[in-house]
N, C-alpha and C positions, 0 to 999 in steps of 0.2 A: 372639744377640751379649754375650758376655761382655763387661764394663768394661776388663779388660785386654787384648781383642781390640781392640774400640773404641778406646781411647785409643793401640795401637801403629798402628793403620790412618789413627788424625786423625794420630800423628806425623809418620808414613810421607809422608801426602798433606803435611804441612807442611814438609817437608825437599824433598819434591821442588819444593814452589811455592817455596818461599822465594826460591831461584834468580831464577826469573824475577820474584816480585815483588819482587826491588830495584832492578828494573830497571825500574818504574812509574816514570811520569812524575809528578811532583809541581812545583807552580808555586811560586817559591821563597819566594815569602809561604807556603804551607802545611806546615805542619807534617806530616811523613811518620806516620802512626798505625802502632805495632809492627806485623811480622809476625804473631804472634797473632788483635790482632785484626782486621788488613787482610786474614787468610786468613778468618775464621770461628770458629778454635778457640777460642776464649774464648766467642764464643755457646756453640757445641757443648757445651762444658762447664757452661755456667752460670758462666762467671770474673766478677767484673766488669773495666773498664776500669780503666788506669792513670789516674791524672786526666787529664795528656795528652791521652790517645787521647780521651777522656770529653769533655773540651770539646772536642780537634779536631772528632770524629765529631758532637756534638751541634753546630758553630755551623756546619759545614758542610751537615748539615740541613736547617737554620733557612733556610742561604743559599738552598737548591735549594728549598723548598719554598716560599720568597718568591717567588721568579721562575721556577718552573713555575706559579703561583698567578696569578702577574701575567701571563703568557701564554693561562691558563684563562682571566682577565676579561674575554681582546679576541677568544677565539676562542671560549671553550666555549658550550655548551646553559645554559640556567638553571639546571637544577640545577649546572652541574659551578662557573657563576659564584658560586650564593652559598657553596657550597662554600669557593671559592679566595677568596673575600672575606674567610673567617671563616680560612682560615688565612692570608694575608698579617696581617692583625691579631694573633692570637694567638703565630704565627712571630715576627714583629718584637718582641711583647713578652716573646718568650723571650730574644731573643736582645739585648734591651737588659737584662733582668736576669743574665745568663749574664756580657755583657762589663763589667756592674758588678762582680760578684761579684772579677773575675779583677784590673778597673779598679784598683777598690780594696783588691789586694792580699790579699783571702782565701783566693785561690785563686790557687796560685803552678804559669801552664802559660801557653802563648803561646795566642793567639789567632789565627788564620785568618785571615784577609784577601779570599783568595779562594777559590771552590771546586774542588777535586782536580780531573784529567781526567777521571776517572769518572761526578763529578756532570754537570762542563759539558759534556761528550760526549751524557748523555741532555736536557739543555737543549738545546743545538744542534739534536738530532735531533727535538724536541716545536716547533721554529720551523719549520720545513717542514714538519709537517704541518698539515690543518686536515680539518674535519667529523666523519664518525664515524672517520677512524685520526688524531684528535687525542682524540676524545671517549676511546675503546679508550687512548692510549699513558698519557692525563693521567690515566687512571685507577686502571689497570694501575700508574702508577708511583707512585700518590698507599696504595695499598692495602701495596704491597712498603717503603715508606721507611718507612710506621708502622709495620709489623712492628716494623723492622729498631729503631727510635727507640724503642718501647715493649721492645722487647728491650734495648738501649742503657742505659738508662733504668732498670729493672727491677735490673739486676745492680749498679748504680752505687749504687744508690738503698737496695739489701742490703748490700754489701761495699765501699763504696767507701773511698777511702782519709783522704779529704778531708768532715770534718763539715757545711761551710757548701753545699759540692757535694753532697752526700748529702739534705740538706734541702731544696734546689732540685731535685733531681731526683725526691724520692719529693712534693715539693709538683705537679710539671707533668707527672709518670704518668699519674693520671685524664685530665687536656687529653689527653695523645695517645692512649689507650684509645678515649677520644671518638670522635678526629677518625680513628684506625682504624676503629673500629664507622660512621663518619658513609663513609667511602674508601670499604668494601665495600658500602655502599647505593646510591654513586656508580652501578653497573652495575646494581645491578638493576630491572626496567623495572615 
């Protein structure tokens, strides 16, 4: 498929989905990501997110990691519990660093104060599961979330608008790549 055809297809999907995406529920305290970031167009094309999109997605991702991992500490097997404890520690640290960058004025963006509806829905689903069903859902969620985070941080660290945030993304990326490998290993016997 040629790049032009690929871009045309992505643009068509973008236009079709943007009308329905505009109705996507966001909590009043969660800045809505731009349509290209929300629909995956930026990721597909390798385009860096805007500073606001990066801050919003990174903060929401950290919140979801921490909340899902608290559930895994309570409900998971020994392997999931050990992984979850590391996720809580590491994502609490990155949340604090991101808040310091934004709060200190080095990054001009608004931090969300809660998860968006999509992430909250995943947490709510996990709350209702136990045993093998919980393990599969948690493990799958961790792999998908860390793939998304690696993409987000790679793109921003290469081409982001804010130098301080680019440095943060570049410094954090190897940890997220390690988390992804660990998450992929969770479901291996």
